[in-house]
C-alpha positions as CSV (number, residue, x, y, z in Angstrom):
1,M,0.3,0.0,0.0
2,A,2.9,2.6,0.7
3,R,4.5,1.6,-2.2
4,K,1.4,2.3,-4.4
5,K,1.1,5.7,-2.5
6,T,4.6,6.6,-3.4
7,L,4.1,5.6,-6.9
8,A,1.2,7.5,-7.2
9,N,2.5,10.9,-5.8
10,A,5.3,10.6,-7.8
11,R,3.5,10.4,-11.0
12,R,1.7,13.3,-10.1
13,G,4.3,15.5,-9.6
14,R,5.9,14.2,-12.8
15,P,5.2,16.5,-15.9
16,R,3.0,15.2,-18.4
17,L,4.1,15.6,-22.3
18,T,1.6,17.1,-24.5
19,D,0.6,15.7,-27.8
20,K,3.2,18.2,-29.5
21,R,5.7,17.1,-27.5
22,L,5.1,13.7,-27.9
23,N,5.0,14.1,-31.7
24,Q,8.2,15.8,-31.7
25,V,9.9,12.9,-30.0
26,A,8.3,10.7,-32.2
27,N,9.7,12.2,-35.2
28,V,13.4,12.6,-33.5
29,L,13.4,9.0,-33.2
30,H,12.1,8.2,-36.5
31,D,14.5,10.6,-38.2
32,G,17.6,10.1,-35.8
33,P,18.0,6.6,-34.1
34,C,15.9,4.6,-36.3
35,Q,17.4,5.5,-39.5
36,Q,20.9,4.9,-38.0
37,L,20.1,1.5,-36.6
38,T,18.1,0.5,-39.8
39,G,21.5,1.4,-41.5
40,A,23.6,-0.5,-39.3
41,L,21.2,-3.5,-39.8
42,Y,21.9,-3.6,-43.6
43,L,25.7,-3.3,-42.8
44,L,25.5,-6.2,-40.5
45,Q,23.4,-8.4,-42.8
46,A,25.9,-7.3,-45.5
47,A,28.5,-8.7,-43.5
48,L,27.2,-11.9,-42.9
49,L,26.8,-12.7,-46.6
50,L,30.4,-11.4,-47.7
51,V,32.3,-13.3,-44.1
52,D,33.7,-15.8,-46.0
53,R,34.4,-14.3,-49.7
54,E,35.4,-10.8,-48.8
55,P,36.6,-10.5,-45.3
56,S,38.5,-7.0,-46.1
57,T,35.0,-5.4,-46.9
58,V,33.0,-7.2,-43.9
59,K,35.7,-5.2,-41.7
60,E,34.4,-1.9,-43.4
61,S,30.9,-2.9,-42.6
62,L,31.5,-3.6,-39.0
63,R,33.3,-0.2,-38.3
64,A,30.5,1.7,-40.2
65,A,27.8,-0.1,-38.5
66,E,30.1,0.5,-35.0
67,T,29.3,4.2,-35.9
68,H,25.5,4.0,-36.7
69,V,25.0,2.2,-33.6
70,W,27.1,4.7,-31.7
71,Q,25.3,7.6,-33.3
72,S,22.1,6.1,-32.4
73,L,23.2,6.0,-28.6
74,Q,24.1,9.8,-28.5
75,E,20.9,10.6,-30.0
76,I,18.5,8.9,-27.7
77,R,20.8,10.2,-24.8
78,A,20.3,13.8,-25.9
79,I,16.4,13.0,-26.1
80,L,16.5,11.7,-22.6
81,V,18.1,14.8,-21.4
82,H,15.8,17.0,-23.2
83,L,12.7,15.0,-21.9
84,R,13.7,15.3,-17.9
85,A,13.0,18.4,-15.9
86,P,15.7,20.9,-15.9
87,T,17.9,20.7,-13.0
88,D,21.6,21.3,-12.1
89,D,22.5,17.5,-13.1
90,D,22.1,18.6,-16.6
91,S,25.4,20.3,-16.4
92,K,27.1,16.6,-15.3
93,V,25.1,15.0,-18.1
94,V,26.4,17.5,-20.6
95,V,30.1,17.2,-19.6
96,L,30.3,13.4,-19.2
97,T,28.5,13.0,-22.3
98,L,30.8,15.1,-24.5
99,E,33.9,13.1,-23.0
100,E,32.4,9.8,-23.8
101,L,31.4,11.3,-27.4
102,T,34.7,12.5,-27.9
103,K,36.8,9.2,-26.7
104,Q,34.5,6.9,-28.6
105,S,35.3,9.2,-31.8
106,Q,38.9,9.2,-31.1
107,L,38.9,5.3,-30.7
108,S,36.6,4.3,-33.9
109,H,38.5,6.8,-36.2
110,G,42.2,6.6,-34.9
111,I,42.6,10.7,-34.6
112,I,43.5,12.7,-32.0
113,I,40.4,14.6,-30.2
114,D,41.1,17.0,-27.0
115,H,38.3,17.9,-24.8
116,S,39.0,20.7,-22.5
117,G,37.0,23.6,-20.9
118,D,35.0,23.6,-17.3
119,R,34.1,20.5,-15.6
120,E,30.9,21.6,-14.5
121,V,28.1,24.2,-16.2
122,T,24.7,24.8,-15.5
123,V,22.2,24.8,-18.1
124,K,18.5,24.0,-18.8
125,S,17.9,20.9,-20.3
126,S,17.1,21.9,-23.7
127,V,20.4,23.8,-24.1
128,A,22.4,20.5,-22.7
129,N,20.3,18.8,-25.8
130,A,21.6,21.2,-28.1
131,L,25.0,21.1,-27.0
132,I,25.1,17.2,-27.4
133,R,23.8,17.0,-30.8
134,T,25.7,20.1,-32.1
135,T,29.0,18.7,-30.7
136,R,28.1,15.3,-32.5
137,E,27.4,16.7,-35.9
138,L,30.6,19.2,-35.6
139,L,32.6,16.0,-34.9
140,N,31.0,14.1,-37.7
141,N,31.7,16.9,-40.1
142,A,35.4,16.9,-38.9
143,L,35.8,13.2,-39.3
144,M,33.9,12.4,-42.4
145,H,34.2,16.0,-44.6
146,A,37.5,18.0,-43.0
147,K,40.0,14.7,-43.3
148,A,41.4,16.0,-40.1
149,N,43.8,14.3,-37.8
150,R,43.2,16.3,-34.7
151,V,40.3,18.2,-33.2
152,T,39.8,20.2,-30.1
153,V,36.3,20.7,-28.1
154,K,36.1,22.9,-25.5
155,L,33.1,23.7,-23.4
156,V,32.9,26.9,-21.0
157,Q,30.5,28.6,-18.9
158,S,30.7,32.4,-19.1
159,G,28.5,34.7,-17.4
160,E,25.0,33.7,-18.7
161,Q,26.3,32.1,-21.7
162,V,27.6,28.8,-22.4
163,V,30.3,28.5,-25.2
164,L,31.2,25.4,-27.2
165,C,34.0,25.6,-29.7
166,V,35.2,22.9,-31.8
167,E,38.5,23.2,-34.0
168,D,39.9,21.0,-36.5
169,N,43.3,21.0,-38.6
170,G,41.3,19.6,-41.6
171,I,41.1,20.9,-45.2
172,G,38.9,23.8,-44.4
173,F,36.3,25.4,-46.9
174,D,35.0,28.4,-48.2
175,V,32.2,29.5,-45.9
176,K,30.3,31.5,-48.1
177,A,30.0,28.8,-50.4
178,V,29.1,26.1,-48.4
179,E,26.1,28.3,-46.7
180,Q,24.5,28.4,-50.0
181,I,24.2,24.9,-50.0
182,S,20.8,23.5,-48.7
183,R,22.5,20.8,-46.3
184,G,26.0,22.6,-45.6
185,F,27.7,19.7,-43.9
186,G,24.9,20.2,-41.2
187,L,25.6,23.5,-40.5
188,V,22.2,25.0,-41.7
189,S,20.6,22.7,-38.7
190,I,23.3,23.5,-36.3
191,K,22.6,27.4,-36.9
192,A,18.7,26.6,-36.6
193,I,19.2,25.1,-33.1
194,A,21.1,27.7,-32.0
195,E,18.7,30.5,-33.0
196,Q,15.7,28.8,-31.7
197,L,17.3,28.9,-28.1
198,G,18.5,32.6,-28.8
199,G,22.3,31.8,-29.5
200,R,24.5,32.2,-32.5
201,V,27.1,30.3,-34.5
202,T,30.1,31.7,-35.6
203,I,32.5,29.7,-38.5
204,H,36.1,30.3,-39.4
205,S,37.3,28.6,-42.0
206,E,40.0,28.6,-44.9
207,I,40.8,26.3,-47.5
208,G,43.7,24.3,-46.5
209,R,43.7,26.0,-42.9
210,G,41.0,24.0,-40.9
211,T,37.9,25.2,-39.3
212,C,36.6,26.6,-36.0
213,V,33.0,26.7,-35.2
214,I,32.1,28.6,-32.0
215,V,28.5,28.2,-30.9
216,E,27.2,30.2,-28.1
217,L,24.1,29.7,-26.1
218,P,21.9,31.3,-23.3
219,R,22.5,29.0,-20.4
220,Y,18.6,28.8,-19.8
221,G,17.4,29.2,-23.6
222,R,15.7,32.0,-25.0
223,L,14.8,34.5,-22.8
């Protein structure tokens, strides 16, 4: 009886998701983890068919599948952060998740990734979610497009803002030309996420001289 009463009280105190929020979560799950896990499944099925005939191809498929699964895990973690009620614990979630993300990317791709900055930052859950998603996207850009062998990820809390800086020593690009492309290496979505929260994104890049992306977000979202 006491246990049932405790559970009932917990349910009453827990914020309820609106239909709009449920639809948003469903869309994110469908477009993110579901697509990535489906891709990983296809890669694993192909590996099983080729395991005896083309072992080198199987190895490449397994590495690609590992990347898909890892990205899905990070997406799900970001969603969970976004669903929780905002608390100071979000600061620990952000820092620890970024550490795991950089560590796994380094192990999977064999490049050097330096992670530095504040050990704790206090942010709203929506900002925590944005930081994790943005870092993952920028790391993917550095690994898949920039051909970098060293990346620096730095997160600091400055007054009422939190600042994320991701810099690589890759091939660089013409910022104006890339921004005219609809996808823009994911930079369009990164800017949209920041602007939705009242933040901004600054991109510094030159061909042959690497890229630095600075994301500034208000710690508690748009005021």
